[in-house]
C-alpha positions, 0 to 999 in steps of 0.5 A: 121296946124302948120307952121314953119317960119325960121328967122335965120339959121347958121351952129350951130344955128336955130331961127324959129317961130311956127305959129298956136301952143301954150305952150303945143306943144312948151314945148313938142318940147323943152323937146324932143330937150333937150333929144338930146345930140347934142343940147346945147340950146333949148328954146322958147319965146312968146311975148304976151300970147294971140296973140304972135307967139312962137319963138324958139332958137336952138343951136346944132351941126346940128340944122336942123337934131336935129329938124327933129329927135325931130319931128319924135320922137314926131310923134312916141310918139303921135302914141303910145299914140293914140294906147294905148288910 
């Protein structure tokens, strides 16, 4: 199960780690966040390809709301994919 560890939280900025995940999910999340008109920056880095934990940088009008919207949208898309598969 994926775990979110918030490292920094400000009014318009959120920095968090996503434990137990990889580039595939991180890219989906990053792309979904970038679809939000209220998001200025959505990016992530992994310090080491084999043992690093993805670290996200999110700058938005309301970063927590943007993250929640992106997660809900990804869940919806996943259900649609499962249904069609």
